[in-house]
Residue, then its C-alpha position, 0 to 999 in steps of 0.5 A: m499499499k502507498v502511503s501518502k506524503r501528507k501520513r508519512l509526515v506523520h510517521f516521520a515526526a513521530a518517529c523522531i519525537g520518539a527518538g527523543a528529538v525535536v522535529i523542525l518541519g518546513v510548512g509549504p505545498a510540497l515536500a523538497v528534499h524530504d521527498d519520496d519520489l526522489f530518495e527515502l530520507g529519514p525515517g520511512l516505512g518498513n523494508d517490506g514497504t509496510t507500515t509494520g515492517p522492519e525498522h519501520d519508521i527508523t532512519n535507515i540504509l535499507g530500502d523496501t522491497v518494492l520502493t514504495n518511498g524512493p531508492d535507499w541506500a542499500d537499492i543505490f549501492n552493492a556490497s562492495g560500494g559499486v553503483i547498482s542503479l542511480f534510479g534516474g539519479n545523477a551521480a553516486a559515490f561510496v567513500k570506503d576507508d581504513v579503520s586505524a583501531g587498535n594497532l592498524i594503520d589508516n593510509t590517508v588521514y591529517s598530519g596534524g599541522p597548522s594549515d590542516k583545518n577548514k579554514d585553510i587552502v587545499a594546497d597548504w593541507t598535508w597528509s600521512s598514513s598513521s592511526v586516529p580515534a575511533k571517533t574520529d575514524i572514517s568508515n564508509a559514507y556514501a553520497y547521491v546527486v538528484i536533478r529534481p525533475s519538477d524545476g531542475h535544482l541539484i539536490i545532495y543527499a549523503g549518509v555517514e557511519r560512525e564506529d563509535p556513536s556513545g562520544d562527541s564527533h565532529i564530520d565534515l563533508e566538502f564538495f569540491q568543483n574542482t578535482i583535488a587529489l592526493d600528490e602520491d598514492p598512498p601509503c605516505v612513506d618515504p623510509g629516507e625521510q624522517n616524519h614524511t608527509c605528503s599534500f593535496t593537490g588541486s584548489n578551492k573555488d568559491g561556491d564550494l559546498l561544506i557540509n558540518m555535522d556535530f554529535s554530542q557527548g552520549g552519541s546524540f544528533g548535535g545539528v547540521s550546518i550548510r556553508k559556501r566557500h567564499e574567498g576573502v570572508t572570515n574562516n572563507y566560508d558564509l554560513i548558509t543555515s543551520l539545524g540544531t536537531q534533526g529533521c527540516n528547516l523551516a522557511s527562511g529568509t530567501l532559504d525555501a523550508d524543507s531545503v535542508c533535513a537530516f536524521a540519525n537511526g533511532a534504534p539499531i538498524d540493520g548495516g546493509p550489504w556493506d561491512n559496518f565497524d564497531n569502535h574496536g575495528a571489528v565488523i558487525t552487521t548491527v548498526q548502533t542507535n545514532a551511529f548512523t546519520e543522513f542529510g538531504v540538500d537543495v543545493t541550488e536553494a542553499l547556494g543560489t547557483t547549481p554548480c558540479f562538484s567533481t570530488v566529494q572529500v569526507k573529513t573528521r575534526s578534533s572537536g566542534s569548533f569550525t576551525a579545528t584541526l582535521k584528523d581522518f579523511a577520505l577522498h571519491g570522485f563525484q559528478q562528471c560534469t562536462a560539456s560537449a562541443t559539435t561544430q559545423i561549417h557554414s557556407g556565407a558570412s558569419v551573421g551570428a551565434t542564432h544563425n542556423a545553415p546546412d553543415i557543408q564540412t566534408q564537402t567540396v566547394p569551389v575557390g572563392t566560397t565563402v565560409h564560416d564555422k560555428a561551434i554548439v556547446t551543450g551542458t549537462i541536463g540540471f546545470d547551468t548553460p555553458t558560458g566562456d568562450v570557443t577558440f576557432n582554429r583554421f588550418a591550411n589543411g584538411t587534417c588539423s595539423g600543424t600551425p593554424a593559419s588563424t586562430e580567434t576566441v569569440d564568446l559563447t551566446e546561449t541559444a536554448s535555456p535548459t529546463p528540467s529534463t534538457a541541457g542549455v545549449a550555448a553557440a558561437e560562430s568565427s568570422s568569415f573566410t574566403t577561399s583562395a587557392a585550392g586544397g584541404l581547408s579544416y576547422q577545429a573548435v575549442y570550448n575554454g570551459d566556465t566554473n560549471y565546466p572546467t574541462p575544455v572541450t575540444s572538437d573533432c576536426e572538420p574537413l573541407t575540400v577547396a576544389k579549382t575553379n573554371s577561368a575563361v579565356n579571352t584573345d584578341i590580336r591588336q596591331g603594334n602593341v597591346n594598346g593598339s587597335s584590334v585587328l581579329d578577323t581582319h585584313v592588314g596591309n604586308n609589314t604590319t606588326v601585330v601581337d597577341v593578347g590573352t585575358i585570363t578571367g576567374s568564373a566568379p566573383g572575389t576569385p584571386d587574380p589567376t597566375g600562370t602562362v599562356t601558351f601562345q601558338r602562331f600558325a602560318n594558314a587562317n584555321c590553326s592548322g598543322t604544326p605551330a609556326s611558333s609556340e612560345d609561353k608567356t606569364l600572366v601578370a595581374d591587371l592594375n586592379p589586383n584581386d579583381g580575378t584578372a589577369t593577362a599576357v601579350s605575345s611576341t610581336y610578329t610582321t607580316s610579310a613584306a611581299g605578297g599576301e599571307f593568312v596569319s592565325y593564333k590559338v592560346i592555351y591556358s596553363g593554370d594555377g592553384v586556383y584555376f583549372a589549365s584551359t584546352a585551346t582557344v578557337c582559332e584567330p586569324i587575319c590576313s595581309f595583302a600588299n600596300s592595302p589598308t586595313l579592310p572591314 
């Protein structure tokens, strides 16, 4: 039987009161963190899904058999701490640590140096391999992230087991946006160095989340505090809210009710499928009263943003002071908040990030085509739209190899806002580029990351083939020199000097001036038949308007016979270059000459 949320509130309040705790319940139209549809937080139904089953109305580790109240820790993790299912969640981490009771050594503990405190930066922390008292010894801890479908809020649930619930203890869970790690593999041992200590890698960042949990003398739950990393303030953290006892917060200021909840087990419970430990380091299967605590935090509500936490750290303090020396710790990777980047090559001039056009990468375009690149960056569902910029690299080859021909960085523009079920999208376009040579062309874009997406993302290489283009070959026979009048298809007098002029013009506007050579073939007949009387190559010369796609070559002069009539004809062949295809021979250009005769029409 499914029990309504209103009835569940009654059960949950009664259980907490029965355990001797004061309940602080948020009042509102719906539950937030303490939401059965997301996770079974705090006292729930029995493990068989009824109000009479084992551990009914007790904060516990085991989920019910039909997930009536949503998943619990034993539904998410198996005996070795591996994830069985995320049940629609975003990430989960099971944090195990060495047990150092008796003569055992914990491979990862703080060294106890002057900078091993919450207020100090990660770079100044030191660690070693040693032992710690049972009340500050971490055994098992676990965390689970859900992106709430109704509003996209990031909810973190976490649980901690204590070996010794009889004395006061102080446990912190810190969620880092940057990756935090150790400078060497545990244990921290260097036989050649006395009192050897090791260090941490990584760094703090504004917006990191720190959860402080305190347990009073006698082992009962003493309270939980939510803090946000804030460089430049006293002790480097802003206090968001605190609960002095188990339950959920009331609405206060900008924080809605039920945004923070915390509970301890009010009676012995089943320790789940994994090993649990007592204060002697012995494996047990039943967790003592108040030895298990779990909490939930609406991170988006508490911090005002939705960050991505790449690392979770569980650590203990020697006293209730926030600035007390840290003792034991364990690290674990957490969320993998990454952006993806896809790219498109568009034909035409760049018109901005919202521009959409067919993707022409891998295609072939003629020289003179104007193109630009577009990068589309997609975030992670539940997180803010990627911001920052994209660096566009254009290469003069089709493989994105070597040094880029050009590099430019362009700011991203949001093109699709995130919803609870979709990721935010941003885009950027490079400036326009007009191809000027045949061969390979390629783009590669790099998203440079931001606070939520710190890891840069490089797109695949985008190749484009630029093909040679055709050109037009125009010819003319002129009298005297290149500036003389045209005598093509006309009569000239004997002993007349002529030249042939070949003009090569690009077939599309914006193409570069042709280069290369023009071969002039002169024939001693009117129809360009047989073997040419002469053949010569002349280099093209750009005209007075560079880059207008036109160039000219002029043959050597030829003077017609001084005695008797004569037929002369020309053909022109263009060699081609890196932009233009070579041409075949042009049509035949004839003239004829007669003795003592002026040019005839």
